C-alpha positions in Angstrom: 45.0 90.5 55.2 44.6 93.3 52.7 41.1 93.9 53.9 42.6 94.4 57.4 45.1 96.9 56.2 42.4 98.8 54.4 40.2 98.9 57.4 43.1 100.1 59.5 44.2 102.8 56.9 40.5 103.8 56.3 40.3 104.3 60.2 43.4 106.6 60.0 42.0 108.6 57.0 38.9 109.2 58.9 40.9 110.5 61.8 42.6 112.7 59.2 39.4 114.1 57.9 38.3 115.0 61.6 41.6 116.6 62.2 41.0 118.8 59.1 37.5 119.7 60.6 38.8 120.8 64.0 42.0 122.5 62.8 41.9 126.3 62.2 42.8 125.8 58.5 40.0 123.6 57.5 39.7 121.9 54.2 42.5 123.8 52.5 44.0 122.7 49.1 47.5 121.5 49.1 49.7 124.5 48.1 53.2 126.3 48.7 53.9 129.4 50.4 56.9 131.6 50.5 58.2 133.1 53.5 61.4 135.0 52.9 63.9 132.6 51.3 62.0 129.5 52.6 59.3 127.6 50.7 56.6 126.1 53.0 54.6 123.0 51.6 51.2 122.9 53.0 49.7 119.5 52.3 46.2 120.6 53.1 43.4 118.0 53.8 44.7 115.5 51.6 47.9 115.4 53.5 46.0 114.9 56.8 44.0 111.9 55.2 47.2 110.3 53.9 49.3 111.0 57.2 46.3 109.7 59.2 46.1 106.4 57.2 49.9 106.0 57.3 50.1 106.6 60.9 47.3 104.1 61.7 49.1 101.4 59.9 52.5 102.1 61.3 51.1 102.4 64.9 49.1 99.0 64.4 52.1 97.3 63.3 54.4 98.6 65.6 52.5 98.7 68.8 49.9 96.0 68.6 49.9 92.5 70.0 47.0 91.8 67.6 47.7 89.8 64.3 45.8 90.5 61.1 43.7 87.5 61.7 42.4 89.2 65.0 41.7 92.4 63.1 39.6 90.6 60.5 37.5 89.1 63.4 37.1 92.5 64.8 36.0 94.0 61.5 33.2 91.8 61.2 32.1 91.6 64.7 29.3 93.7 66.5 30.9 96.3 68.9 30.3 94.0 71.9 31.9 91.1 70.1 34.9 93.3 69.0 35.4 94.5 72.8 35.5 91.0 73.9 38.0 89.9 71.3 40.3 92.9 72.0 40.0 92.2 75.7 41.1 88.5 75.3 44.0 89.7 73.1 45.4 91.9 75.6 44.8 89.7 78.7 47.2 87.0 77.0 
């Protein structure tokens, strides 16, 4: 089960890295900025990676019909096998 959670969160983290690459800020370090009386916290690329991993885990748990057992099968499958496993899960 922990392997499944790791795979899901790693996938989200990769999405966070891609988000950092395509955003206009790029790979900035976490920092605070002041705008008048307000302090703005910019989490930088580390925030993108952490939020991506957390979002992937939450969306998998909240919206997926798949169990962690199914995700383990998909994790070790070839792309064609993974597609067939996912197809069977969502036809049920």
